[in-house]
C-alpha positions, 0 to 999 in steps of 0.5 A: 457320481462326482459329475452328477454332484457337481451339476446338482441344483445346490452346486451350479455348473462351473464355466469352462477355462476358455469362458473364463479367459475370454472376458479377461483378455477382452478387458485387457485389450479394451483397457489398453485401447482406452488408455492409449486414446486418453494418453494421446488426448492428454499429450494434445491437451498439454501442447495446447496448454503450453501454447496457451501459456506462451500466448498468455506470457506474450499478452502480459509482456505486451501489456507491461511494455505498453505500460512502461512506454506510456509511463516514459511518455507521460513523464516527458510530457509532464516536463514539457508542461513544466517548461511551458509554465516557465515560458508563461512566466516570461510571457507575463513579465517580459525579462524575469529578474533572477530572484523572481525566477529562483522563487518560481523554480523553487515552488516547483519542488523539482526533487519531489515532483520531477525525478531525473531533472537537473534544473530549469534554466534560461539561456539568453539570445545575444547578437554579436553587437550586444555581447560586450554590453551584456557581459558588462551588465552581468558583471555589474550584477555581481559576477565579476569573472563572467564571460560567455564560454566557449570563447570565440567570435560568432555572429550570435551567442546564447548564454545560460544566465539562469539555472535553478537550483543555482548550486553544485553541478549546475554552477558548471553550466553558468554562462555556457553558449549552447548554440556553439555546440552542434547537437544542442544547436540543432535542437535550439534552432528547431525550437526557435523556428517552429515555436515548439519543443526542441529535444537534443540527441545524446550529449554529455551534460556540463554538470557531469563530473568524473563519477557516475557519468551518465548520458544526457539530453536537453529540452528547449522551449523558445521565449519571444519578446513580449507583445511582438509578433512571432507568427512567421519564421522571420518574425521568430528569428528577429524577436527571439529572447532566448530559451527556457530549458531543462537538462536531464541525466538519463539514468536519474530520469528513468529511476522508478519508471517501472513502479513496484515491478520495475525489476520484471523488465529490462530497458535500453534506450538509444538515441535515434533509430540505430542501435549501437553503443555510441547511441546508447542512452540508458540501460545495458544489454541483456545476458547472452546466455540464457537469452531473454524469453521475450523482447520488444522494440518500441519507438517514441518521438520527442519533438521530431527526435526519435528514441528507440527502446529495447525492452526484454523480460527479466527472470523476475517476469516469469514469476508473474505468469502461472508456469505450472498450468501445463504441468497441472493439465498434463498431470490431471489428464494423465490421472484422468486417463488412468482413472478412465482406464481403471473404470473401463476395466472395472466396468468390464468386470462389473458384476462380481466387483460391484457386489464386492464393492457394495459389501466393502462400502457397507462395511466401511460405512458402518465402520465410519459411523462407529468411528464417528460415534466413538469419537463424538462420545469421547470428545470433551464437547457437547455435540448435536445433529439436526435434520433439514426440518430443524429438529435434533435427532442425535446427541453425543454421550457428553451431552447426555451425561451433562444434562442427565437425560436420555436421548429419547428425552432430548430428540426433537424439541425435548432439549429446549426444556433445559435451556434457561427461560431468559435465553430460550427466545434469543437462542431460537431466533438466532438458530432459526434465522441462520438455519433458514439462510444456511449460515454458520452461527455462534451463540452463548446461552445457559443450559441446565446441568444434571445437578440443576445448575445453569452453565454458560455454553458457547454453541457453534453450528455449521450447515452440513451437505451430502456428496450431491451438495444437498443440505441435510441439516446442522452439526453443532458443538458446545463448550462450557465457558462459565468460568471464562465468561466470569473472568472476562466480566471481571477483567472488563470491570477491572479495566474500567476501574483502572481507566477511572482511576487514571482519569481521576488521578490525572484530574487531581494532579492537574491543580497541584501542577498548575500551582507548581508552575504559578508559584515558580513564576511568583518566586521569579517575580519576588526575586526582582526585589533582590538584584543580586539574586535576580541577576544570579545566573545559577538561580535563573537557570534553576528557575528556567528548569523548574518552569520547563519541568512544570510545563512538561508536567502539565502537558503530561497530565493533560495528555494522560487525560486525553489518552484515558478518554481517547476511546470515548466519543465527546459528541454525536458520531456522524459524518463530520466535515474533515476540512472544518476540523483541519481549519480548527486545528490550524487556528489553534496552532497558528502561533506555533506554525508562524514561529516555525515558519512552516508552509501548510497546504490542505487538499480536498478531504472527504467527510469522516465518520467520527465525532468532531472534537476527536477529529480536531484532536487527531489533526492537532496531534499530527500537526504538532508532531510535524512542527516538533519533529518534521524540520528538514535536514537542510536548515535553508529549507522551510518546513512544508506540511501537506494535509490530504485525503481520499475516499474509497469504497468502505474507508476514508484515508487521511494523511499529514506529510512533512518534508523532514528527515524521515523515520527509519523502518524499525521505529515506525511502529514504536512511535505509537507506543506510549511514552516512546520518543526517538530523541529524549534529549530534544528540549522540544520533544513532547510527552511521548503520548501524542501518537499513542492518543491518536492510535487509541482514537483511530482504533476505537473507531475501527480504523487503523494508523501507520507511518509512511516514510521514504528516507530523507523525503519526509514522513507521513502519518496516515490513518483510515476510518470506516465511512459507514456505521458498523463497518469493521476495518480489516486492520 
């Protein structure tokens, strides 16, 4: 009886226990097989990723090594060309006078353009028969103790008679016979006999002291007598005048050779082909433990003299290459293996699980929709949804409460009935334009509230896509900005009033200030009728203070006027000639430049997209700032000002650089603040508004401005301007 009920139509027969166990065991076996195969594939993929990482690291290391070697070769070639220039001076003038040689080397700016070089010198070739006459001649020039050293009888001598800069360490090398020292002799003879560059091996320079002793080497270039042949070996030996040369300290020479990423690579340089401590010219060996992961041995040849370079990767180098790639691949592959195994298990047990999954997904979808509607209805913003046909099909409860309308009234195009008539065409044009291009948009418009009042809303819409990447419409949210918009309008009006007030105040202060200065001068002139008063030191000092304060006040009022109007164009904004603007600024400041003894150099400048008067004002402010504050710390040096520029894809960059003492990093932003000065007691200090005016001009043109200073090597004021109309700078 029971068996019959169990097999009735209403109750389908149950499968046997064996039938239930068979697919279960089958699914376990198949899942284990898939997992094993995919894990093995994951291991192989990980090995390939590790190998690929090693190859990538090696390729990048080889690139950096080539880059470093090229930098060293280019720096040495630059110094070689510098020596050719010095030789050209002798070829043009014969025997160059000491002052002429000093001026030539000073113009090279060795400290700024040629790092590591100790100086540029000239060593005179002296036969034994000419030695006494040469010594006597040098003593007549003011060197009373002059004598060629080391002393001793030799058939030929060389003597360093010029070495600039002729100060400090370089004085130790004056009158030294380099031909008497074997290592230097080899390079000198090679240069003389081959009419080419000669380079010594490792030497200790005469300029060395007991502190920070470095390995050194020298470059030589022969100088032959003017207008005589030197085509053969015999002619070169007979017509030799001397050598121009340059001594180098290896550590100083290699400073900064690797650029910003110099710490990534360790560099060792050895003289010749043998690697030992005796031949080491630069660098120190890498640590034994742990050893460097990558090394390279390179050779470069300087005038037939070889150098051996050992380059190894430092710990910082590891950070330049993505080290996580093998781990990411291993993790991804293992995750994929587990996922495939899980999918295999699910596919084997698909029917019952598919039904349960479908029910679960349906339930979750409904729950998700309910959560979205609940969240959207409780959010303090107006939310809407539209389909791919541009028509809105849903609005949240906050929207409906705001408008006082039902969702049936709002759907489709019904919602536009509440938009202000003056805003409707503009809003729809923006909505349709962005909708067709699938772009996000943000638009301000007025919408009628349920009480009849129009309120300003900020509507932000973004496109929506389904899981397959298909466009399904837009979702938008609106917030009420009526009060915020009114505050913004009031603030703009207030700022305009303040600017106008400052402009008018400065204008009205200008005339009393001029009268103050004029009456002070008239008072001084009137006192000339009273000798006792006109020669009174206290009265004259007081009048000087009054005149200085009057001039400072005039400058302050004038700068305030410029600051207030700095963001206003004074002429048509167009691509103007920046070089013409610099010429105008130089002409206006010609007297100050001459009084400061400044040397101004102007390079090629790209056209600037700005009005010409304000561009002239910018360069005038920067030049005035350099003249006031850019004086070198060494009073023997002239103030040098360099003006240059470069054009890039969307911006033009300009700079005004001096060779002064520089500005510390903590002050490089403060100097652009109004009334900010680094030295308030400096009687030549300005009003403290100049750089603030410059920043206001630049930022009003959507540009940016900053200070670039390198310690004692001077200060550069740099600014950038967009080179096309409407191009917004990211700064």
